[in-house]
C-alpha positions, 0 to 999 in steps of 0.5 A: 514523465507523467506522474502516476495516478493517485489512488486510495487503497484497501489492503488485506482483501482475501476472498471473492465475497469481500471483493464483491461487497467492496466492488458493489459499494464502489459502483453504488457510490460512483467513486471518482478516485481510483480504488486499489485492492491490495492482495497479499502474497508471500514466497511461502503462500505462492510456492506452498499454498499456505493461507492466512486471513489477509491472503487470498488462496492461490487457487482463487487468484485468477477469479479474484483478479478478473473480478477486480477488473470487472468492478473497475478496480485496480489490482495490487500484489503486495509481496513479502519474502525473507530472501529478495532473490525470490522476488522476480521468480515469484512475481512471474508465477503470480502473473501466470497464476492470475492471468493479470496484465502486468501493465495494469497491475501494481506491485508493492514490495513489503521487503527490505529495499530490493536492488536495482537489478531486481527492480529493473527486472520487475519493470521489464515484466511490466509492473508499476512498482510501489517502493517501500522505504526502510523505515519503522518504529524500532521501539515497538513490536513488529517484524524483526526484519524492520529493526536492522541497521539499514532501517531508519527509525521514524522518530529520529531517522536520517532523511538523507538515507531514505532519500538515497534509497529512492535516488538509487532506484528512481528509474525503476520505480513508480511510487514511493511508500512511507509506511512505518507500521508494517501491518501493526497499526502504528499511527502516522505522525504528520506533524510539520517537522515529522520524518513522514512530512519532511520525507514527502516534501523532499520526494515531491520536490526532487522526484516529480515523476514518482507518486507519493503513498502514505500508510500506517494506522489509517482507518475509518475514524481518521481517514478524513483528518489524514486527507486534510493534513496531507492535502495541506502538505501535498496539494499536487496529490498523493495516495493512501493505503489502509490495512490493519485499521480496517480489521477486527483484531482480537486475541482470546484467552487461548492465544488465538487471534481473530483477524478479519476484514471489517467491511463496514469499516472499509465502506466508512473509510472509502466514504471518508476519503471520497468526501474529504477529496470532494470537499477539497475540490469544492474549496479549491474551485471557490478560490 
């Protein structure tokens, strides 16, 4: 089976205006690498119409999905729920509301690992699935759901448990995501003996038909360095995703939080990735 195409992803886009600025920038710079736009949804936002700064309004979903395609970008639905029994029904609603072609759309499950039955149903809908393994920094702040016994700690977790999560589901997923941050900006540890690197090497050796995706603390200031590290470990390719590292997040004295996408950071991040990959291609051609 052919390996899925690698991509660079921008997640947390929430408005048509943000999409248009990113899309026009990508057209101007003539990006060669596929660019994925990650749109976040939850069971609550789909069924109750709630909205936060990282989620598009459901009422704008069809237009934003169509424009994503018009710009030559790839749509990814990032979906969160506390109850995995809602996954399939909610994804079917997203297809209906967005008019998206599932076969040209990615789904990233920001949930504890879904069972094989659920993943099989998602595959039958037509989506390509990004499977997030259960790993986090249990000592840091963050969502309680990522602190349970079934979640591995990214400092000293059991790699065999993470590989087991993938092995059980390998027939029904397309990408494997290592993201210990879960939107809180935790940096990736990419030292040679780190869990992140050891995990990636196991995946790339044992599951050659699955794409490898990294996320966590990636932004405009470290994207080039991250690309360099990952290319050294995985010359066959990989994908990266950025979210919190592209945002202005400030808490004021009243306890309210400013959380907005910084489009200049998005552009700098995309250029850093683009330049890093281009330099690597030139270097490889000279060898």
